[in-house]
PyMOL Python script that loads the backbone (N, CA, C, O; Angstrom):
from pymol import cmd

cmd.read_pdbstr("""\
ATOM      1  N   UNK A   1     116.862 111.113 115.006  1.00  0.00           N
ATOM      2  CA  UNK A   1     115.667 110.523 115.572  1.00  0.00           C
ATOM      3  C   UNK A   1     115.768 108.997 115.552  1.00  0.00           C
ATOM      4  O   UNK A   1     115.380 108.322 116.505  1.00  0.00           O
ATOM      5  N   UNK A   2     116.301 108.466 114.437  1.00  0.00           N
ATOM      6  CA  UNK A   2     116.437 107.024 114.315  1.00  0.00           C
ATOM      7  C   UNK A   2     117.380 106.482 115.393  1.00  0.00           C
ATOM      8  O   UNK A   2     117.108 105.445 115.997  1.00  0.00           O
ATOM      9  N   UNK A   3     118.481 107.183 115.627  1.00  0.00           N
ATOM     10  CA  UNK A   3     119.440 106.760 116.647  1.00  0.00           C
ATOM     11  C   UNK A   3     118.822 106.809 118.037  1.00  0.00           C
ATOM     12  O   UNK A   3     119.092 105.946 118.872  1.00  0.00           O
ATOM     13  N   UNK A   4     117.997 107.815 118.284  1.00  0.00           N
ATOM     14  CA  UNK A   4     117.338 107.945 119.578  1.00  0.00           C
ATOM     15  C   UNK A   4     116.393 106.775 119.838  1.00  0.00           C
ATOM     16  O   UNK A   4     116.376 106.218 120.935  1.00  0.00           O
ATOM     17  N   UNK A   5     115.609 106.406 118.827  1.00  0.00           N
ATOM     18  CA  UNK A   5     114.678 105.289 118.965  1.00  0.00           C
ATOM     19  C   UNK A   5     115.440 103.988 119.183  1.00  0.00           C
ATOM     20  O   UNK A   5     115.037 103.163 120.003  1.00  0.00           O
ATOM     21  N   UNK A   6     116.527 103.801 118.464  1.00  0.00           N
ATOM     22  CA  UNK A   6     117.341 102.593 118.660  1.00  0.00           C
ATOM     23  C   UNK A   6     117.940 102.567 120.065  1.00  0.00           C
ATOM     24  O   UNK A   6     117.999 101.513 120.699  1.00  0.00           O
ATOM     25  N   UNK A   7     118.381 103.724 120.548  1.00  0.00           N
ATOM     26  CA  UNK A   7     118.943 103.816 121.883  1.00  0.00           C
ATOM     27  C   UNK A   7     117.895 103.451 122.936  1.00  0.00           C
ATOM     28  O   UNK A   7     118.180 102.699 123.869  1.00  0.00           O
ATOM     29  N   UNK A   8     116.670 103.991 122.781  1.00  0.00           N
ATOM     30  CA  UNK A   8     115.586 103.659 123.711  1.00  0.00           C
ATOM     31  C   UNK A   8     115.265 102.167 123.672  1.00  0.00           C
ATOM     32  O   UNK A   8     115.034 101.550 124.713  1.00  0.00           O
ATOM     33  N   UNK A   9     115.252 101.590 122.477  1.00  0.00           N
ATOM     34  CA  UNK A   9     114.970 100.164 122.344  1.00  0.00           C
ATOM     35  C   UNK A   9     116.050  99.342 123.032  1.00  0.00           C
ATOM     36  O   UNK A   9     115.754  98.315 123.642  1.00  0.00           O
ATOM     37  N   UNK A  10     117.288  99.782 122.938  1.00  0.00           N
ATOM     38  CA  UNK A  10     118.397  99.064 123.574  1.00  0.00           C
ATOM     39  C   UNK A  10     118.282  99.154 125.104  1.00  0.00           C
ATOM     40  O   UNK A  10     118.515  98.168 125.804  1.00  0.00           O
ATOM     41  N   UNK A  11     117.929 100.321 125.611  1.00  0.00           N
ATOM     42  CA  UNK A  11     117.810 100.514 127.066  1.00  0.00           C
ATOM     43  C   UNK A  11     116.669  99.673 127.633  1.00  0.00           C
ATOM     44  O   UNK A  11     116.827  99.034 128.673  1.00  0.00           O
ATOM     45  N   UNK A  12     115.521  99.670 126.953  1.00  0.00           N
ATOM     46  CA  UNK A  12     114.361  98.935 127.451  1.00  0.00           C
ATOM     47  C   UNK A  12     114.303  97.496 126.939  1.00  0.00           C
ATOM     48  O   UNK A  12     113.325  96.786 127.169  1.00  0.00           O
ATOM     49  N   UNK A  13     115.358  97.078 126.245  1.00  0.00           N
ATOM     50  CA  UNK A  13     115.488  95.724 125.715  1.00  0.00           C
ATOM     51  C   UNK A  13     114.274  95.321 124.878  1.00  0.00           C
ATOM     52  O   UNK A  13     113.736  94.222 125.015  1.00  0.00           O
ATOM     53  N   UNK A  14     113.870  96.222 124.026  1.00  0.00           N
ATOM     54  CA  UNK A  14     112.751  95.971 123.116  1.00  0.00           C
ATOM     55  C   UNK A  14     113.304  95.526 121.770  1.00  0.00           C
ATOM     56  O   UNK A  14     114.337  96.011 121.309  1.00  0.00           O
ATOM     57  N   UNK A  15     112.604  94.610 121.164  1.00  0.00           N
ATOM     58  CA  UNK A  15     113.013  94.149 119.844  1.00  0.00           C
ATOM     59  C   UNK A  15     112.270  94.963 118.792  1.00  0.00           C
ATOM     60  O   UNK A  15     111.044  95.068 118.827  1.00  0.00           O
ATOM     61  N   UNK A  16     113.007  95.525 117.876  1.00  0.00           N
ATOM     62  CA  UNK A  16     112.418  96.317 116.799  1.00  0.00           C
ATOM     63  C   UNK A  16     112.645  95.579 115.494  1.00  0.00           C
ATOM     64  O   UNK A  16     113.773  95.221 115.155  1.00  0.00           O
ATOM     65  N   UNK A  17     111.576  95.359 114.775  1.00  0.00           N
ATOM     66  CA  UNK A  17     111.670  94.723 113.468  1.00  0.00           C
ATOM     67  C   UNK A  17     111.915  95.793 112.423  1.00  0.00           C
ATOM     68  O   UNK A  17     111.196  96.790 112.362  1.00  0.00           O
ATOM     69  N   UNK A  18     112.930  95.582 111.604  1.00  0.00           N
ATOM     70  CA  UNK A  18     113.262  96.521 110.547  1.00  0.00           C
ATOM     71  C   UNK A  18     112.748  95.948 109.240  1.00  0.00           C
ATOM     72  O   UNK A  18     113.080  94.821 108.872  1.00  0.00           O
ATOM     73  N   UNK A  19     111.937  96.729 108.543  1.00  0.00           N
ATOM     74  CA  UNK A  19     111.380  96.290 107.265  1.00  0.00           C
ATOM     75  C   UNK A  19     112.036  97.090 106.156  1.00  0.00           C
ATOM     76  O   UNK A  19     112.019  98.321 106.160  1.00  0.00           O
ATOM     77  N   UNK A  20     112.609  96.376 105.219  1.00  0.00           N
ATOM     78  CA  UNK A  20     113.247  97.036 104.088  1.00  0.00           C
ATOM     79  C   UNK A  20     112.424  96.770 102.842  1.00  0.00           C
ATOM     80  O   UNK A  20     112.017  95.637 102.582  1.00  0.00           O
ATOM     81  N   UNK A  21     112.186  97.808 102.085  1.00  0.00           N
ATOM     82  CA  UNK A  21     111.449  97.695 100.834  1.00  0.00           C
ATOM     83  C   UNK A  21     112.443  97.835  99.693  1.00  0.00           C
ATOM     84  O   UNK A  21     113.169  98.825  99.600  1.00  0.00           O
ATOM     85  N   UNK A  22     112.463  96.847  98.843  1.00  0.00           N
ATOM     86  CA  UNK A  22     113.390  96.847  97.718  1.00  0.00           C
ATOM     87  C   UNK A  22     112.584  97.043  96.449  1.00  0.00           C
ATOM     88  O   UNK A  22     111.662  96.278  96.166  1.00  0.00           O
ATOM     89  N   UNK A  23     112.930  98.063  95.692  1.00  0.00           N
ATOM     90  CA  UNK A  23     112.270  98.306  94.413  1.00  0.00           C
ATOM     91  C   UNK A  23     113.057  97.610  93.316  1.00  0.00           C
ATOM     92  O   UNK A  23     114.267  97.797  93.186  1.00  0.00           O
ATOM     93  N   UNK A  24     112.358  96.811  92.536  1.00  0.00           N
ATOM     94  CA  UNK A  24     112.997  96.094  91.440  1.00  0.00           C
ATOM     95  C   UNK A  24     112.547  96.738  90.136  1.00  0.00           C
ATOM     96  O   UNK A  24     111.353  96.932  89.903  1.00  0.00           O
ATOM     97  N   UNK A  25     113.510  97.065  89.297  1.00  0.00           N
ATOM     98  CA  UNK A  25     113.175  97.653  88.006  1.00  0.00           C
ATOM     99  C   UNK A  25     112.441  96.641  87.142  1.00  0.00           C
ATOM    100  O   UNK A  25     112.702  95.439  87.195  1.00  0.00           O
ATOM    101  N   UNK A  26     111.523  97.158  86.352  1.00  0.00           N
ATOM    102  CA  UNK A  26     110.789  96.295  85.431  1.00  0.00           C
ATOM    103  C   UNK A  26     111.707  95.844  84.311  1.00  0.00           C
ATOM    104  O   UNK A  26     112.604  96.577  83.896  1.00  0.00           O
ATOM    105  N   UNK A  27     111.478  94.632  83.824  1.00  0.00           N
ATOM    106  CA  UNK A  27     112.319  94.178  82.711  1.00  0.00           C
ATOM    107  C   UNK A  27     112.048  94.999  81.448  1.00  0.00           C
ATOM    108  O   UNK A  27     110.934  95.474  81.231  1.00  0.00           O
ATOM    109  N   UNK A  28     113.055  95.153  80.645  1.00  0.00           N
ATOM    110  CA  UNK A  28     112.947  95.911  79.410  1.00  0.00           C
ATOM    111  C   UNK A  28     112.645  94.943  78.282  1.00  0.00           C
ATOM    112  O   UNK A  28     113.355  93.956  78.090  1.00  0.00           O
ATOM    113  N   UNK A  29     111.590  95.230  77.538  1.00  0.00           N
ATOM    114  CA  UNK A  29     111.220  94.406  76.389  1.00  0.00           C
ATOM    115  C   UNK A  29     111.539  95.210  75.142  1.00  0.00           C
ATOM    116  O   UNK A  29     111.048  96.325  74.967  1.00  0.00           O
ATOM    117  N   UNK A  30     112.348  94.648  74.292  1.00  0.00           N
ATOM    118  CA  UNK A  30     112.720  95.332  73.059  1.00  0.00           C
ATOM    119  C   UNK A  30     112.151  94.545  71.888  1.00  0.00           C
ATOM    120  O   UNK A  30     112.335  93.333  71.783  1.00  0.00           O
ATOM    121  N   UNK A  31     111.462  95.257  71.017  1.00  0.00           N
ATOM    122  CA  UNK A  31     110.954  94.656  69.788  1.00  0.00           C
ATOM    123  C   UNK A  31     111.895  95.038  68.661  1.00  0.00           C
ATOM    124  O   UNK A  31     112.047  96.218  68.344  1.00  0.00           O
ATOM    125  N   UNK A  32     112.514  94.063  68.070  1.00  0.00           N
ATOM    126  CA  UNK A  32     113.425  94.316  66.960  1.00  0.00           C
ATOM    127  C   UNK A  32     112.912  93.542  65.742  1.00  0.00           C
ATOM    128  O   UNK A  32     113.347  92.418  65.490  1.00  0.00           O
ATOM    129  N   UNK A  33     111.994  94.138  64.995  1.00  0.00           N
ATOM    130  CA  UNK A  33     111.440  93.441  63.839  1.00  0.00           C
ATOM    131  C   UNK A  33     112.448  93.345  62.702  1.00  0.00           C
ATOM    132  O   UNK A  33     113.350  94.174  62.577  1.00  0.00           O
ATOM    133  N   UNK A  34     112.279  92.326  61.883  1.00  0.00           N
ATOM    134  CA  UNK A  34     113.207  92.104  60.775  1.00  0.00           C
ATOM    135  C   UNK A  34     113.107  93.194  59.710  1.00  0.00           C
ATOM    136  O   UNK A  34     114.125  93.622  59.166  1.00  0.00           O
ATOM    137  N   UNK A  35     111.886  93.649  59.407  1.00  0.00           N
ATOM    138  CA  UNK A  35     111.714  94.640  58.346  1.00  0.00           C
ATOM    139  C   UNK A  35     111.780  96.082  58.853  1.00  0.00           C
ATOM    140  O   UNK A  35     111.616  97.012  58.063  1.00  0.00           O
ATOM    141  N   UNK A  36     112.015  96.289  60.152  1.00  0.00           N
ATOM    142  CA  UNK A  36     112.147  97.637  60.691  1.00  0.00           C
ATOM    143  C   UNK A  36     110.830  98.299  61.038  1.00  0.00           C
ATOM    144  O   UNK A  36     110.808  99.501  61.299  1.00  0.00           O
ATOM    145  N   UNK A  37     109.716  97.552  61.051  1.00  0.00           N
ATOM    146  CA  UNK A  37     108.407  98.121  61.360  1.00  0.00           C
ATOM    147  C   UNK A  37     107.694  97.287  62.405  1.00  0.00           C
ATOM    148  O   UNK A  37     107.798  96.060  62.418  1.00  0.00           O
ATOM    149  N   UNK A  38     106.963  97.968  63.288  1.00  0.00           N
ATOM    150  CA  UNK A  38     106.071  97.300  64.225  1.00  0.00           C
ATOM    151  C   UNK A  38     104.664  97.668  63.798  1.00  0.00           C
ATOM    152  O   UNK A  38     104.308  98.846  63.803  1.00  0.00           O
ATOM    153  N   UNK A  39     103.864  96.696  63.431  1.00  0.00           N
ATOM    154  CA  UNK A  39     102.506  96.975  62.959  1.00  0.00           C
ATOM    155  C   UNK A  39     101.509  96.511  64.006  1.00  0.00           C
ATOM    156  O   UNK A  39     101.807  95.659  64.842  1.00  0.00           O
ATOM    157  N   UNK A  40     100.326  97.088  63.940  1.00  0.00           N
ATOM    158  CA  UNK A  40      99.274  96.738  64.881  1.00  0.00           C
ATOM    159  C   UNK A  40      99.201  97.761  65.999  1.00  0.00           C
ATOM    160  O   UNK A  40      99.863  98.798  65.957  1.00  0.00           O
ATOM    161  N   UNK A  41      98.387  97.453  67.001  1.00  0.00           N
ATOM    162  CA  UNK A  41      98.190  98.358  68.123  1.00  0.00           C
ATOM    163  C   UNK A  41      99.308  98.127  69.134  1.00  0.00           C
ATOM    164  O   UNK A  41      99.582  96.989  69.515  1.00  0.00           O
ATOM    165  N   UNK A  42      99.950  99.209  69.567  1.00  0.00           N
ATOM    166  CA  UNK A  42     101.048  99.134  70.523  1.00  0.00           C
ATOM    167  C   UNK A  42     100.715 100.036  71.700  1.00  0.00           C
ATOM    168  O   UNK A  42     100.399 101.211  71.514  1.00  0.00           O
ATOM    169  N   UNK A  43     100.782  99.496  72.901  1.00  0.00           N
ATOM    170  CA  UNK A  43     100.578 100.269  74.114  1.00  0.00           C
ATOM    171  C   UNK A  43     101.869 100.242  74.907  1.00  0.00           C
ATOM    172  O   UNK A  43     102.446  99.179  75.137  1.00  0.00           O
ATOM    173  N   UNK A  44     102.320 101.418  75.324  1.00  0.00           N
ATOM    174  CA  UNK A  44     103.556 101.529  76.078  1.00  0.00           C
ATOM    175  C   UNK A  44     103.218 102.033  77.468  1.00  0.00           C
ATOM    176  O   UNK A  44     102.640 103.108  77.627  1.00  0.00           O
ATOM    177  N   UNK A  45     103.583 101.246  78.477  1.00  0.00           N
ATOM    178  CA  UNK A  45     103.381 101.645  79.864  1.00  0.00           C
ATOM    179  C   UNK A  45     104.747 102.009  80.421  1.00  0.00           C
ATOM    180  O   UNK A  45     105.540 101.130  80.760  1.00  0.00           O
ATOM    181  N   UNK A  46     105.018 103.292  80.515  1.00  0.00           N
ATOM    182  CA  UNK A  46     106.322 103.740  80.989  1.00  0.00           C
ATOM    183  C   UNK A  46     106.903 104.761  80.031  1.00  0.00           C
ATOM    184  O   UNK A  46     106.177 105.449  79.314  1.00  0.00           O
ATOM    185  N   UNK A  47     108.204 104.846  80.032  1.00  0.00           N
ATOM    186  CA  UNK A  47     108.894 105.828  79.204  1.00  0.00           C
ATOM    187  C   UNK A  47     109.232 105.232  77.843  1.00  0.00           C
ATOM    188  O   UNK A  47     109.452 104.028  77.712  1.00  0.00           O
ATOM    189  N   UNK A  48     109.269 106.091  76.840  1.00  0.00           N
ATOM    190  CA  UNK A  48     109.638 105.696  75.486  1.00  0.00           C
ATOM    191  C   UNK A  48     110.839 106.523  75.069  1.00  0.00           C
ATOM    192  O   UNK A  48     110.798 107.754  75.087  1.00  0.00           O
ATOM    193  N   UNK A  49     111.893 105.847  74.700  1.00  0.00           N
ATOM    194  CA  UNK A  49     113.094 106.535  74.237  1.00  0.00           C
ATOM    195  C   UNK A  49     113.305 106.178  72.777  1.00  0.00           C
ATOM    196  O   UNK A  49     113.383 105.004  72.417  1.00  0.00           O
ATOM    197  N   UNK A  50     113.395 107.198  71.943  1.00  0.00           N
ATOM    198  CA  UNK A  50     113.611 107.003  70.518  1.00  0.00           C
ATOM    199  C   UNK A  50     114.967 107.585  70.171  1.00  0.00           C
ATOM    200  O   UNK A  50     115.221 108.772  70.377  1.00  0.00           O
ATOM    201  N   UNK A  51     115.835 106.734  69.642  1.00  0.00           N
ATOM    202  CA  UNK A  51     117.126 107.196  69.152  1.00  0.00           C
ATOM    203  C   UNK A  51     117.037 107.193  67.638  1.00  0.00           C
ATOM    204  O   UNK A  51     116.909 106.133  67.025  1.00  0.00           O
ATOM    205  N   UNK A  52     117.101 108.346  67.041  1.00  0.00           N
ATOM    206  CA  UNK A  52     116.930 108.449  65.601  1.00  0.00           C
ATOM    207  C   UNK A  52     115.661 109.216  65.306  1.00  0.00           C
ATOM    208  O   UNK A  52     115.373 110.223  65.952  1.00  0.00           O
ATOM    209  N   UNK A  53     114.904 108.745  64.333  1.00  0.00           N
ATOM    210  CA  UNK A  53     113.680 109.445  63.958  1.00  0.00           C
ATOM    211  C   UNK A  53     112.473 108.547  64.176  1.00  0.00           C
ATOM    212  O   UNK A  53     112.596 107.326  64.269  1.00  0.00           O
ATOM    213  N   UNK A  54     111.311 109.170  64.254  1.00  0.00           N
ATOM    214  CA  UNK A  54     110.047 108.473  64.451  1.00  0.00           C
ATOM    215  C   UNK A  54     109.102 108.901  63.341  1.00  0.00           C
ATOM    216  O   UNK A  54     108.776 110.082  63.222  1.00  0.00           O
ATOM    217  N   UNK A  55     108.662 107.952  62.530  1.00  0.00           N
ATOM    218  CA  UNK A  55     107.730 108.236  61.446  1.00  0.00           C
ATOM    219  C   UNK A  55     106.399 107.574  61.778  1.00  0.00           C
ATOM    220  O   UNK A  55     106.342 106.373  62.039  1.00  0.00           O
ATOM    221  N   UNK A  56     105.325 108.369  61.765  1.00  0.00           N
ATOM    222  CA  UNK A  56     104.005 107.869  62.132  1.00  0.00           C
ATOM    223  C   UNK A  56     103.036 108.185  61.013  1.00  0.00           C
ATOM    224  O   UNK A  56     102.960 109.327  60.558  1.00  0.00           O
ATOM    225  N   UNK A  57     102.288 107.177  60.563  1.00  0.00           N
ATOM    226  CA  UNK A  57     101.163 107.406  59.665  1.00  0.00           C
ATOM    227  C   UNK A  57      99.919 107.041  60.449  1.00  0.00           C
ATOM    228  O   UNK A  57      99.725 105.880  60.808  1.00  0.00           O
ATOM    229  N   UNK A  58      99.090 108.009  60.713  1.00  0.00           N
ATOM    230  CA  UNK A  58      97.914 107.781  61.550  1.00  0.00           C
ATOM    231  C   UNK A  58      97.892 108.791  62.676  1.00  0.00           C
ATOM    232  O   UNK A  58      98.256 109.951  62.478  1.00  0.00           O
ATOM    233  N   UNK A  59      97.472 108.365  63.852  1.00  0.00           N
ATOM    234  CA  UNK A  59      97.322 109.270  64.990  1.00  0.00           C
ATOM    235  C   UNK A  59      98.225 108.861  66.135  1.00  0.00           C
ATOM    236  O   UNK A  59      98.569 107.689  66.293  1.00  0.00           O
ATOM    237  N   UNK A  60      98.604 109.853  66.933  1.00  0.00           N
ATOM    238  CA  UNK A  60      99.299 109.619  68.187  1.00  0.00           C
ATOM    239  C   UNK A  60      98.497 110.327  69.266  1.00  0.00           C
ATOM    240  O   UNK A  60      98.159 111.502  69.122  1.00  0.00           O
ATOM    241  N   UNK A  61      98.189 109.619  70.346  1.00  0.00           N
ATOM    242  CA  UNK A  61      97.495 110.215  71.473  1.00  0.00           C
ATOM    243  C   UNK A  61      98.405 110.160  72.677  1.00  0.00           C
ATOM    244  O   UNK A  61      98.897 109.093  73.045  1.00  0.00           O
ATOM    245  N   UNK A  62      98.631 111.319  73.296  1.00  0.00           N
ATOM    246  CA  UNK A  62      99.474 111.415  74.490  1.00  0.00           C
ATOM    247  C   UNK A  62      98.603 111.887  75.647  1.00  0.00           C
ATOM    248  O   UNK A  62      97.654 112.645  75.451  1.00  0.00           O
ATOM    249  N   UNK A  63      98.930 111.436  76.840  1.00  0.00           N
ATOM    250  CA  UNK A  63      98.206 111.856  78.029  1.00  0.00           C
ATOM    251  C   UNK A  63      99.128 112.697  78.904  1.00  0.00           C
ATOM    252  O   UNK A  63     100.244 112.293  79.230  1.00  0.00           O
ATOM    253  N   UNK A  64      98.639 113.861  79.269  1.00  0.00           N
ATOM    254  CA  UNK A  64      99.395 114.748  80.130  1.00  0.00           C
ATOM    255  C   UNK A  64      98.739 114.726  81.505  1.00  0.00           C
ATOM    256  O   UNK A  64      97.534 114.943  81.634  1.00  0.00           O
ATOM    257  N   UNK A  65      99.541 114.462  82.526  1.00  0.00           N
ATOM    258  CA  UNK A  65      98.996 114.389  83.873  1.00  0.00           C
ATOM    259  C   UNK A  65      98.942 115.793  84.444  1.00  0.00           C
ATOM    260  O   UNK A  65      99.954 116.484  84.553  1.00  0.00           O
ATOM    261  N   UNK A  66      97.724 116.196  84.807  1.00  0.00           N
ATOM    262  CA  UNK A  66      97.542 117.515  85.396  1.00  0.00           C
ATOM    263  C   UNK A  66      97.776 117.424  86.885  1.00  0.00           C
ATOM    264  O   UNK A  66      97.842 116.326  87.437  1.00  0.00           O
ATOM    265  N   UNK A  67      97.902 118.565  87.547  1.00  0.00           N
ATOM    266  CA  UNK A  67      98.155 118.589  88.974  1.00  0.00           C
ATOM    267  C   UNK A  67      97.001 118.003  89.770  1.00  0.00           C
ATOM    268  O   UNK A  67      97.207 117.537  90.891  1.00  0.00           O
ATOM    269  N   UNK A  68      95.792 118.014  89.219  1.00  0.00           N
ATOM    270  CA  UNK A  68      94.636 117.444  89.895  1.00  0.00           C
ATOM    271  C   UNK A  68      94.689 115.929  89.958  1.00  0.00           C
ATOM    272  O   UNK A  68      93.959 115.315  90.736  1.00  0.00           O
ATOM    273  N   UNK A  69      95.551 115.313  89.140  1.00  0.00           N
ATOM    274  CA  UNK A  69      95.713 113.870  89.179  1.00  0.00           C
ATOM    275  C   UNK A  69      94.952 113.129  88.098  1.00  0.00           C
ATOM    276  O   UNK A  69      95.108 111.914  87.977  1.00  0.00           O
ATOM    277  N   UNK A  70      94.134 113.811  87.304  1.00  0.00           N
ATOM    278  CA  UNK A  70      93.359 113.146  86.276  1.00  0.00           C
ATOM    279  C   UNK A  70      94.040 113.323  84.929  1.00  0.00           C
ATOM    280  O   UNK A  70      94.474 114.420  84.578  1.00  0.00           O
ATOM    281  N   UNK A  71      94.129 112.226  84.176  1.00  0.00           N
ATOM    282  CA  UNK A  71      94.759 112.284  82.858  1.00  0.00           C
ATOM    283  C   UNK A  71      93.831 112.984  81.876  1.00  0.00           C
ATOM    284  O   UNK A  71      92.608 112.851  81.937  1.00  0.00           O
ATOM    285  N   UNK A  72      94.445 113.729  80.975  1.00  0.00           N
ATOM    286  CA  UNK A  72      93.688 114.439  79.957  1.00  0.00           C
ATOM    287  C   UNK A  72      94.331 114.176  78.603  1.00  0.00           C
ATOM    288  O   UNK A  72      95.517 114.454  78.423  1.00  0.00           O
ATOM    289  N   UNK A  73      93.569 113.644  77.643  1.00  0.00           N
ATOM    290  CA  UNK A  73      94.195 113.316  76.356  1.00  0.00           C
ATOM    291  C   UNK A  73      94.594 114.572  75.586  1.00  0.00           C
ATOM    292  O   UNK A  73      93.886 115.579  75.584  1.00  0.00           O
ATOM    293  N   UNK A  74      95.742 114.478  74.940  1.00  0.00           N
ATOM    294  CA  UNK A  74      96.232 115.556  74.099  1.00  0.00           C
ATOM    295  C   UNK A  74      96.657 114.932  72.780  1.00  0.00           C
ATOM    296  O   UNK A  74      97.518 114.052  72.768  1.00  0.00           O
ATOM    297  N   UNK A  75      96.080 115.364  71.683  1.00  0.00           N
ATOM    298  CA  UNK A  75      96.443 114.792  70.390  1.00  0.00           C
ATOM    299  C   UNK A  75      97.473 115.674  69.716  1.00  0.00           C
ATOM    300  O   UNK A  75      97.336 116.897  69.668  1.00  0.00           O
ATOM    301  N   UNK A  76      98.515 115.026  69.194  1.00  0.00           N
ATOM    302  CA  UNK A  76      99.578 115.742  68.498  1.00  0.00           C
ATOM    303  C   UNK A  76      99.599 115.329  67.060  1.00  0.00           C
ATOM    304  O   UNK A  76     100.426 115.817  66.290  1.00  0.00           O
TER     305      UNK A  76
END
""", "prot")
cmd.dss("prot")
cmd.show_as("cartoon", "prot")
cmd.util.cbc("prot")
cmd.orient("prot")
């Protein structure tokens, strides 16, 4: 289909503007504390990869996206 449209544009001498969308990855921010702990409130927007173990004192709240599109909190 793309070739056909280009062919028609060439025959009728029409100028077609091509728009390219480039996705740029978000920068990665790494927190490397000296004592091995991050204290305070931490919000992560995106994926979290843990290599090793994760020790939590307190609560963890995860959101699971349902097919309807609305987030629903799930406590683990």
